N, C-alpha and C positions, 0 to 999 in steps of 0.2 A: 490471752489472759498470762500474766507474768505473777510466777511466786520465788518469793526470799525463802531460800532453805538451809539450814547448816549442812555441812558437807560430812559426806557419810564414809567409814573406811574404803567400801564398796568403789564408789564415785570416783577415789583417787586418779584409776587412768584415765576416765573418762575428761578430768578436769585437764591432765596434763597434756592429752590431744587438743583440749579448747585452746588451752594455753598456747602452746607449741603453733596452732592455725592463728591465734592472733598476732603474735608477735612476729612469725612469720622466721622459725627458728626450727630444726629438728624436732620428732620427738625423742632425740637421745641426745637432747641438750643436758648437760651435768645437772642444770636447776631442776629439772623435771625427772631424775631417775627415780625409780618408786621408793627404795629406801631412804633418798633426801627428803621425799614429798609427805612421805610417813611422819618422818622425823619432825618436819615444819610443823605440822596441821594434827596430827593425831596422837604422838607420844606425850604422856600426862607431863604436865609440868605443875611445880607448887607453887609458882607465883600467878597462877592464871587458870583460872577453872573454867570459864565460859569457850565456848569455839572458838576456833583459831582459823575458820574457812567456812566463805557461804558462798553459794553461788544464785542467779537470779535464773528460773527454767519457765520458757514460755512455750505453751503446746509439750512441755516433756523434754525439751531441748535447752540445755546449756547456752544462754546468752551474755550472761555478764558474772565474773568472778573476782572476789578479793578475798585476800588473807590476812590476818596478824601477827605482827611481832610485837609482841609483850614486853612494855616498858613498865617500871617503875623508878621515882622520883623521890629522892630525901627531901623533905620541907620540916617548917617549924613544926609544921600542925602534925605529923608523920610521913608514911609512907604514901604517895599519890599514883595511881594508876594510869598508864599512858599508853597508846597504843600507834604503832608505824605501821599502814598497810602498806602491804607486798603481794605482787602478783597480780595486780589490779589490771584485768582485760574486760572488754566490752564487746559484743558484735551481734548485729540484730536487732532486737528492740529498741525503737528510739530511746534514749535516756534511763534506760535500765541501769548502764554503768553508775551514772548518778546517784540513782537512787539509792543503787548499792553501795556507794560509796557513803552517802549521809548516814545511810543506816547504820554502817561497820563504826562511823565518827563517836555513836553515841555508847558504844560499849565503854567508853571511859571517861573522865573528866577531861583527858589531855588530850592531845594528837599531836604528831610530829612528822615532816614530809623532808624526804632529801630529794633535793633537784625539781625537775620537771619543765615541759616545755612550756612556751610562753600563754597559748592556751590553757595549758592545767596552773598556771601560775594565776591566771585573771579568774578561773575556779575558784580558785583557794582563797582567793581573796573574797571571795564572795561567800564560802563555807565560814568564814571567820578566823583564816589565817594569817599571820605577820611574819616579815623575815627577822629571824632571831640570830643571823649570823653565817659562817658557812662552814660547812661541812670541807673537810681538806684530806687530801692525801697525801704523805712525803715516803720518799724512798731512798734506800740506801743501796747502792750496789757493792756486792760482797765477791762475786767471781765473773769477772766481765767475758773472760773469753768460754766459758762454759754456758753463759746464757749467749752469746754469740752462736756457740753451736745448735743449741735446741732451741731458738727462736725461730719461729717458721717464714720461709726465706721468702724477701720481697724484692731486694735489687740489692744486688751487691756493693756498689758504691754508697748507698743510703746505710747499709747493715754495717759496713767498714766503718762511716763515721761514726753511730752509735758506737760501734767497740771501741774506738780511741775518745770519744769522749767518756763514756763509761769506765772504762781504764781510769781514767783521769778521776773521776770523780770515784772510784773504789779508794782510794789513796787519801779520802778526808778522815781526818782524826777524830776518837770521840774521845770525847773526857773521862776521868778517874770514877773509878768505881766506891770511890770513897767507905772503902770498908763493908760492902754489900756484898754477901755471896747469896749464889741460888742455889737449892737445893731441890731438886729434881723428884718430884711426887707423882704416884700411880693416879691420883686422886686429891680433891683438896679435901682437907679433914675439917672436922668438925670445930676443933679450937677457931678456924679463922671467924668463924661467926661473933664469937665473945671480942674482936679486936676490930672488927671492919666498920663500928658504929663510929671508931674515936679518927678513922682513915678519910677525912672528908679537907675541903678546902676552903676555907671562907669566902666568900664574896661568890662562889661561882656552885651552879645547881647540878649535885652528882647522881648518875643515877644508881639504883641499891644494888647491892649484889648480895649472894649467900652462896654457901659451899654448894647448896641443893643448887640454884641455877647455873655455876661454874660448871658442874658437874654434869648438868644436863648439856650443857656445852662441848664438855669434850666426847660426847656421846654422836657428833656430828658426823654422819656416812660422808665417805670419800674425802676426809679432811685429816690429815696427820696432826692429831693435836697434843700437846704436850705441857705438862703442868709446871707449873715453880711457886715454891716459897720464897722472900727474902729473907734472910737473918742479917744482922749485924750484932757480933758479938755474943751469939746464940739467940739473941732474940725476935721474937716474929714481928718483923718491920713492915711488910708489904708481900704482893704476890704478882705472879703475871703469867700469862696463858699465850701459850704460841699454836701456829696451824700452818701447816705447809700446805698448798695446791702445786702441785708441779714443782720449778724450780723457784717459786714465791714464797718467802715464809712472812709469815705476818705477825707483829705484836699485837695482837686481838686484843688483848684487854691489860693492863696495867694500874698500878692500886698501889701505895703505899705510904707512909707514915710522917704527914711532913711534906709541904710543898719542894720545902729547900732539897730534899731529897731526890725528885724527879727525875733529872737531867741523869745521875749517879744510878738509878734504877733502870731508865732506860740503856746505860752502857752496858751493863750488864746484861739485860735480855737479846742488846744488838750479838754480844759474844755468844750467848746461848746459842741462837738462832744460826748464827754463822758457823760454828761448829758443828751443823748438819751437812755432810758434803753435798747434798743435793740442793742446796740453799743457791741459788743466782744473785737474788737481790731481797732485802730486807723492807718490808711497807710498814704503816702506822697511820691512821689516821687519828685528827684532831678536828675540834669544833672549838677550843679556847687558847689565846694566847698563853694562858702557862703550859699546856702540853707542846703548842708549836715550838716555843722559845726552848724546851728540853730536846725536843727531836732536833732543831736545827744544830743544838750543841752538839750534839751526836754525827754529825754528817749527814745529817738526811736532805733532800730536796723537793721541794714543794714540786706537787705533778700532775695537782688538778684540783677542783675545788666545786662542789655543788652548793645551793643555796639553801637554808637551813629555815623550814617553819615550822611555826608554833600556833596552835590552836589551845587556848587556855581561856575559857570563856568566862571561868567564874574565879578566876583568880586563885589558883591554887599553890603556884608557884612564884616564890618572890619576884618581883616586877625590877626588872632592869639587870638581874644576873645573870650572866652567860650561863649555857648549858654548856655542861663538860661530856661530849661524846667521844665514843670509843668507838671500833668495826662492831663491838659486841651490840651494837644497837640496832641493828640495821641486816638486814641480807650481805650487806657487804663483807662480814664475816666467812663466807662462802661462796660466795657468786666469784664465776671467775670465766672469760672469755679465752677460749682454747684459743682463738684467732690471733689475739693480742693478749698474752698470757702475763706481759711485764708491764711495768708502768714506767717505766727507763729504757 
């Protein structure tokens, strides 16, 4: 007999052990640390009141788990809730993982999946998903020598070749900042909420933002986060959020008033990220040509991509409009492999 249950705080350690065994990683893996598990699944969020983690038990033993990374999208009829499922794993009862996956999909009218094996892609098609683009990773090298010294050693010839390549890449120019100024703040202020509705991009489906959501992200354990407002001639015209894991800084989220300012806004964010002496490379994620073009104009290079899958059976989102996703829309915001800490 199997049972689907909401995860309770006292069971976080048990789930971490289960995930470690299924994924074949040590229980000390960064994404399984107690503080991060609690933040992901238990710390209250204003944008999601339901459970963010469920397990399947068979005779009292966990045989499947899935977590929710909540999303909201802006649409003509208002905000649309969505889920991105993370930490999905199954072992034991036949079909338990699929049963749980289907159960979690019903928690919101829209669902998003990034990547997936060939087998998983076939399963997604049967569950009503269709491919809706690519989720791409872009990187810009900042301190190639420091990166060379801090990278886990593989072979000297290969590592030396990367050093020479990355030194060349680090010379890539970025565009001018267009009079934009970054203001460091300890938390995102409430004044941001009045401005955010006007910071959308026609023709794209944007993820919803609020000061509360952004401040929740700043609490992510094990990640060095920094919050900035963007101003032009004193007026608030945008913001961005940086996070650093080891020698990699991430432009985790950026929004600005007017698509024409995007490249300049990313230029400002690059300068601020590079000002951290620990930063060896800067990465940013994009799912649309709009943000990809702004990153390329600032010396970023494409370093990987995953298929983006969308399930929208009730057609809540505008048909044919690209989704504008960033790192904040998935666990790529805080995940890192210590054995491969860089994208370049």
